[in-house]
C-alpha positions in Angstrom: 0.0 0.0 0.0 2.8 2.4 0.8 4.1 2.1 -3.0 0.4 3.1 -4.2 0.5 6.0 -1.6 3.7 7.4 -3.0 2.4 7.1 -6.8 -0.7 8.8 -5.7 1.2 11.7 -4.0 3.0 12.3 -7.2 -0.2 12.1 -9.3 -2.1 14.5 -6.6 0.7 17.1 -7.6 0.3 16.5 -11.2 -3.4 16.9 -10.8 -3.8 20.5 -10.4 -1.8 20.9 -13.6 -3.9 18.5 -15.6 -5.8 20.3 -18.5 -8.8 22.1 -17.5 -10.9 20.4 -20.3 -10.3 17.0 -18.7 -9.5 17.9 -15.1 -13.2 17.2 -13.7 -13.9 14.3 -16.0 -10.7 12.1 -16.6 -8.8 13.5 -14.1 -11.3 13.2 -11.4 -11.9 9.6 -12.5 -8.2 8.9 -12.1 -8.1 10.4 -8.7 -11.2 8.5 -7.5 -9.8 5.2 -8.9 -6.5 5.8 -6.8 -8.2 6.7 -3.6 -10.4 3.6 -4.1 -7.4 1.5 -4.6 -5.8 2.8 -1.6 -9.0 2.3 0.4 -9.2 -1.4 -0.8 -5.6 -2.1 0.0 -6.0 -0.7 3.4 -9.4 -2.7 4.1 -7.7 -6.0 2.8 -4.8 -5.4 5.1 -7.1 -5.4 8.3 -9.7 -8.0 6.9 -10.1 -11.1 8.6 -9.0 -14.2 6.5 -12.3 -15.0 5.1 -12.7 -11.6 3.4 -9.1 -10.6 2.5 -9.1 -12.3 -0.9 -12.3 -10.4 -2.0 -10.7 -7.2 -1.3 -7.4 -8.0 -3.0 -9.4 -9.0 -6.0 -11.4 -5.9 -5.9 -8.1 -3.9 -5.7 -6.7 -5.7 -8.7 -9.7 -4.9 -10.6 -9.3 -0.9 -9.6 -5.8 -1.1 -10.7 -6.5 -2.3 -13.9 -9.2 0.5 -14.5 -6.7 2.9 -13.1 -4.0 1.6 -15.7 -6.6 2.0 -18.6 -7.7 5.6 -17.7 -4.1 6.5 -17.4 -3.5 5.3 -20.7 -6.4 7.3 -22.0 -5.0 10.2 -20.4 -1.9 9.9 -22.2 -3.5 9.1 -25.7 -5.4 12.4 -25.5 -2.3 14.1 -24.3 -3.1 15.1 -20.9 0.0 13.2 -19.7 3.3 13.6 -21.5 5.3 10.6 -22.4 7.6 11.1 -19.4 4.8 11.3 -16.8 2.8 8.4 -18.2 6.0 6.2 -18.2 6.6 7.0 -14.6 2.9 6.0 -13.7 2.8 2.9 -15.8 6.0 1.6 -14.5 4.8 2.2 -11.0 1.4 0.9 -11.5 2.8 -2.2 -13.1 5.1 -2.9 -9.9 1.9 -2.3 -7.8 0.2 -4.9 -10.0 3.0 -7.3 -9.5 2.8 -6.9 -5.6 -0.9 -7.4 -5.6 -0.8 -10.5 -7.8 1.7 -11.7 -5.5 -0.5 -11.1 -2.5 -3.4 -12.9 -4.4 -1.4 -16.0 -5.1 -0.2 -16.3 -1.5 -4.0 -16.1 -0.2 -5.0 -18.7 -2.9 -2.4 -21.0 -1.4 -3.6 -20.5 2.0 -7.3 -20.9 1.4 -9.3 -21.4 -1.9 -11.3 -18.4 -3.1 -15.0 -18.1 -1.8 -17.7 -19.1 -4.1 
């Protein structure tokens, strides 16, 4: 979760410079996905064994959405290549961490049905 918060801090500093035309639509969507992701990771950390897997899967889904909307922001030129590359690399690293957590939980207990 700490890595996610660090990337969010970088995003938050950039958010105020996001083009006005997209700041309250695409920018707000990305900001909400970031905060939702952080919330889900925090909840997963404190959840009981029976609920932890569900939160981790939801966090992985939020991360995928975040990556998609970051790519859209880059494609419509709201993000330059350097910023997009920074976010993409960081989000991929977070994805590997979440994936590892998910695999670890699957080994301990099969997913709920």
